C-alpha positions in Angstrom: 105.2 51.0 138.0 107.4 48.0 138.6 109.5 45.8 136.1 106.7 43.3 136.6 103.8 45.3 136.3 105.4 46.5 132.7 106.3 43.4 131.5 102.5 42.6 132.4 101.3 45.3 130.4 103.5 44.7 127.2 102.2 41.5 127.2 98.9 42.5 127.4 99.5 45.1 124.9 100.5 42.1 122.7 98.0 40.2 123.2 95.6 42.9 122.2 97.5 44.0 119.6 98.5 40.6 118.4 94.3 39.3 118.6 92.9 42.2 116.6 95.3 42.3 113.6 94.5 38.4 113.6 91.3 39.1 112.3 88.1 36.8 113.3 87.6 33.1 112.2 84.0 32.6 110.4 81.3 31.3 112.7 77.7 31.4 112.4 75.7 31.3 109.0 79.1 32.6 107.5 80.6 29.0 108.6 77.6 27.1 107.6 78.3 28.8 104.1 81.8 27.5 104.0 80.5 24.0 105.0 78.7 23.7 102.0 80.9 24.5 99.7 81.7 22.5 96.9 85.5 23.1 97.8 85.1 22.6 101.4 86.0 19.2 102.6 87.7 17.5 105.4 87.1 20.7 107.4 89.3 22.6 105.2 89.6 24.7 101.7 90.7 22.3 99.3 93.0 23.6 96.2 92.2 22.9 92.5 95.4 20.1 92.2 97.6 19.0 95.2 99.7 21.4 96.8 102.4 21.4 99.4 101.6 24.5 101.9 104.9 24.3 104.0 108.1 24.7 103.2 109.6 21.3 101.7 113.2 20.0 102.6 115.4 20.5 105.6 114.2 23.7 107.6 117.9 24.0 108.7 118.8 23.8 105.0 116.2 26.6 104.1 117.2 28.9 106.9 121.2 28.6 106.5 120.3 29.9 102.7 117.5 32.5 104.6 119.7 34.0 106.7 123.1 33.4 105.4 124.8 37.3 105.0 125.6 38.0 102.1 122.1 36.0 100.5 120.6 38.2 102.3 122.1 41.3 101.2 121.2 40.1 98.0 118.1 40.0 98.6 117.2 43.7 99.4 118.2 47.0 97.0 121.7 48.3 97.4 120.0 51.8 96.5 116.7 53.6 96.6 113.9 52.5 94.6 112.6 55.1 92.6 109.0 55.3 92.4 107.4 57.6 90.3 106.5 61.2 91.3 103.4 61.9 90.3 101.2 60.0 90.6 98.2 61.5 92.1 98.3 64.3 89.0 98.6 61.5 86.8 95.4 60.1 87.9 93.6 63.2 87.6 92.2 63.1 84.2 89.9 59.2 82.7 92.0 56.8 80.9 91.7 58.0 77.6 91.3 54.2 76.2 88.7 53.3 78.7 91.8 51.2 80.8 94.3 52.2 82.9 96.6 50.2 85.5 98.4 52.3 88.4 100.7 49.4 90.4 101.4 50.5 93.8 103.9 47.9 94.6 103.9 44.3 95.7 100.2 43.1 94.9 98.4 45.9 95.1 96.6 47.8 91.8 94.8 50.3 90.7 92.5 49.4 87.7 90.4 52.0 86.1 88.5 50.3 84.1 85.2 51.7 82.3 84.6 54.7 84.4 84.9 52.3 87.5 87.9 52.7 90.0 88.7 48.9 91.4 91.8 48.1 93.9 93.3 45.0 94.3 95.0 44.1 97.6 95.6 47.3 98.9 98.6 47.3 101.1 99.4 50.7 102.6 101.1 49.9 105.7 105.2 49.4 106.5 104.8 46.1 107.2 103.5 43.1 106.4 103.0 41.1 110.0 100.6 41.5 112.7 103.1 43.7 114.5 104.1 47.3 113.8 107.8 46.7 115.2 108.4 43.0 113.4 108.1 41.2 110.1 109.0 42.4 106.2 108.9 46.1 106.1 108.5 47.9 102.7 111.4 48.6 100.7 110.5 51.3 99.1 107.4 54.5 100.1 103.9 54.1 99.2 103.7 56.4 95.9 100.6 58.5 97.3 99.0 58.5 100.4 95.7 56.4 100.6 93.3 59.3 101.3 94.8 61.3 98.2 94.1 57.9 96.2 90.6 59.5 95.6 86.8 57.6 95.1 87.0 53.5 94.7 84.3 52.0 93.5 85.0 48.4 94.7 88.2 46.9 96.6 89.4 43.2 95.6 91.6 40.9 98.2 92.6 38.0 97.0 93.1 36.2 100.1 93.9 36.7 104.0 98.1 36.9 104.4 99.4 40.2 105.8 101.5 41.1 102.3 97.8 41.1 100.8 94.8 42.1 103.6 96.5 44.7 105.7 94.1 45.5 108.6 95.1 49.3 108.7 94.6 50.1 105.0 91.6 47.9 105.5 90.2 50.0 108.4 90.8 53.3 106.6 88.9 52.2 103.6 86.0 50.7 105.8 85.4 54.7 106.9 85.0 55.0 102.7 81.7 54.4 100.8 83.9 51.7 98.7 82.5 48.1 99.0 84.9 45.2 99.1 84.4 42.1 97.1 86.6 38.9 98.9 86.8 35.1 99.2 84.4 33.1 101.0 85.7 33.5 104.9 87.7 36.9 104.8 84.4 38.2 104.9 84.6 37.8 109.4 88.4 39.5 109.2 86.8 42.4 107.7 83.8 42.7 109.7 85.9 42.8 113.3 87.7 45.5 111.9 84.7 47.8 110.7 83.4 46.6 107.3 79.7 46.8 107.3 78.0 43.2 105.3 75.8 45.2 103.7 78.9 46.5 101.8 81.2 43.0 101.1 80.1 40.7 98.4 81.8 37.3 100.0 82.2 35.1 96.9 83.2 31.0 96.6 85.2 30.2 93.0 82.9 30.8 90.3 80.5 32.7 92.1 80.1 36.5 90.3 79.0 40.0 92.1 78.2 42.9 89.5 79.2 46.5 91.2 78.6 49.9 89.3 77.8 48.3 86.2 81.0 45.5 86.2 81.5 41.9 87.2 83.8 40.9 89.2 84.4 36.8 90.0 86.4 35.0 92.1 88.0 32.5 90.1 90.2 29.2 91.4 93.9 30.0 92.4 96.7 27.5 93.6 97.9 29.0 97.5 96.5 28.5 101.0 95.1 31.2 103.9 95.5 31.8 107.4 96.8 35.1 109.4 97.4 33.1 112.3 99.5 29.7 114.3 96.3 27.9 114.4 95.8 28.4 111.1 91.9 26.3 110.3 92.5 26.7 106.3 88.7 28.4 106.8 89.1 31.4 104.2 89.2 30.8 100.7 92.0 32.3 98.7 90.9 33.0 95.0 91.9 34.7 91.6 89.8 37.8 90.2 87.9 37.9 86.3 86.9 41.7 86.7 84.7 42.3 83.5 83.0 46.0 82.1 81.3 46.5 79.2 84.6 47.6 77.0 87.2 45.6 78.9 88.3 42.6 80.8 91.5 42.2 83.6 92.3 39.2 85.3 94.5 39.6 89.1 96.4 36.5 89.8 96.7 37.0 93.3 98.9 34.3 95.1 99.1 30.9 92.9 100.9 28.1 92.1 101.6 27.1 88.6 98.2 24.6 87.4 96.0 24.0 84.5 92.8 25.6 85.2 94.1 29.1 84.2 93.9 27.6 80.9 89.8 27.0 82.2 89.4 30.7 83.7 90.9 32.1 80.1 87.8 30.0 78.6 85.2 30.9 80.3 86.0 35.0 81.2 89.1 36.0 78.7 90.8 36.6 76.7 91.9 39.8 79.1 93.7 43.2 77.7 95.7 42.7 81.1 96.7 40.6 83.3 98.3 41.1 86.9 100.7 38.0 87.9 102.4 36.9 90.8 106.0 36.6 89.6 108.0 37.0 92.9 108.6 35.3 96.4 108.8 32.0 94.7 111.1 29.3 95.9 111.7 25.9 95.7 111.0 25.4 98.9 107.3 25.8 97.9 107.5 25.3 94.2 103.8 24.8 94.7 102.3 28.0 95.7 104.1 30.6 94.1 104.9 30.8 90.5 108.3 31.9 89.1 108.1 34.5 86.3 108.4 31.6 83.8 105.5 30.0 85.1 104.0 33.1 85.3 104.2 34.0 81.8 103.2 30.5 80.9 99.6 31.5 82.9 99.1 34.5 81.1 99.3 32.8 77.8 97.1 29.9 79.2 94.5 32.5 80.2 95.2 34.1 76.7 93.9 31.1 74.5 97.5 29.8 74.5 99.5 32.7 72.6 100.4 36.2 73.1 98.1 38.9 74.0 97.2 41.8 76.0 99.6 43.4 78.7 100.8 41.3 81.2 101.9 43.6 84.6 104.1 41.4 87.1 103.2 41.8 90.6 104.0 40.4 94.2 107.7 41.8 93.8 110.4 44.7 94.7 108.2 45.7 97.5 108.9 43.7 100.9 111.6 40.8 101.2 109.4 37.6 101.5 111.8 34.9 99.2 115.6 33.7 99.2 115.5 35.0 95.6 117.7 38.4 94.7 115.4 41.6 94.7 116.0 42.3 91.0 115.7 38.9 89.7 111.6 38.6 89.2 111.9 41.6 87.0 115.4 40.5 85.2 113.2 37.2 84.4 109.8 38.3 83.3 111.4 40.7 81.2 113.5 37.6 79.4 111.0 36.0 79.6 108.5 38.4 77.8 111.0 38.3 74.9 110.9 34.7 74.6 106.9 34.7 74.5 107.0 37.8 71.9 104.5 38.9 74.5 104.1 42.2 75.7 104.7 43.5 79.7 104.4 46.4 81.2 107.2 47.0 83.7 106.2 50.3 85.9 107.5 52.0 88.7 105.6 51.7 92.1 102.9 54.2 91.2 103.6 54.3 87.0 100.3 54.4 86.2 100.0 52.9 81.9 97.5 52.2 79.1 97.6 48.4 78.3 96.6 50.0 74.4 99.0 52.7 74.6 103.1 52.6 75.2 103.8 50.7 77.8 106.8 51.2 80.7 109.8 48.7 80.2 112.9 50.3 81.4 114.6 48.1 83.6 113.9 50.4 86.4 115.6 48.3 88.7 118.8 48.1 87.9 119.7 51.6 89.5 119.1 50.3 93.0 120.1 46.5 92.6 123.0 44.5 93.1 124.6 42.3 90.7 122.2 39.2 89.8 123.0 35.7 87.9 120.7 34.5 84.8 120.3 30.5 85.6 117.3 30.8 83.5 118.6 31.9 80.1 118.4 29.4 77.7 120.8 28.5 74.7 120.0 30.4 71.6 121.3 30.9 68.4 121.7 28.3 65.2 124.2 27.0 66.8 123.4 26.2 70.5 125.5 28.2 72.1 124.3 29.2 75.2 124.0 33.4 75.8 127.0 34.5 77.8 125.9 35.1 81.9 125.9 38.3 83.4 126.5 36.9 86.6 129.2 39.2 87.4 128.2 42.2 85.1 126.5 45.3 86.6 122.7 45.3 85.7 123.2 48.8 84.7 124.4 47.5 81.3 121.9 46.6 78.8 121.8 43.4 77.3 
């Protein structure tokens, strides 16, 4: 084979992989349904409140921050991320309380609720990217193989970004008996990857599907969609409220803060547990991802304005997707929970817990983290003296 032939073959292979992993655009009856959606206007899906979906500010300034050598080092663990070692054995018995959550990393959570198993945003791939050789790489291994997870009643997808909708994972799940609950338009991707339409519930905001005795409602979120450079905004993004006979849970997907959390809580809450996005935030995209402080505010809104249930922070620790320090979301969430008097679960990836039982709260990330500053700390004490910053202290020390 000549050099030119080899280059042509490589380009053909890249185009094939790219087109396949990019999924498919909605068409036909699916597109007609999209056009009828009250959330679709001017040819695109609309957010519940305005949101900038592209980075604000100077692209050059952002690049300087993002690719700065020292800043890049902060965004990754300095050592091995501790993954829970006995996930499979721990999942062998049903939850005593009827509700158990297992964070698998990033936004992937197995929820066992009232005898049913719901798998949110499963990403078992090594990279969240259209290519297997480029893009953000996993910072810790998956806690257990997907095949070892056992039967799942329903797979729930929040939106079609690569760190939430992973083609290899979906293809593996397509070979099982599970059904899928996805936002409107996302079904086009799943069909291309082998999921039969009769195994999908494709929902607009505030629509509900019943699967195996539980209700799954697609609720609003403030984000955006797309898997390619030509993003047509023809696939919806959603958060999810799941209700069983005895328990209620909520998964935020990706979202910026917006007042609609109160409405979701009024309609579907209060929740025994919420899974809230608190990572990959930045001042460059403040409208589409929440900081831990905003995530805590969202949780409280969902619970009627006061501490209730358990907050499980998600969307952090697994992939390097933003300029903040790798451990910052965990530290900041822990601080916000103490300030609010809100119960928070901080499990290692793969560590199951029951919201009604003892919660994992150890700051496990400290053993793998570089020192970080704590700019979110507020003044404390009668005299209003600010708490001493530990910006140059090792996180191995408790505050």
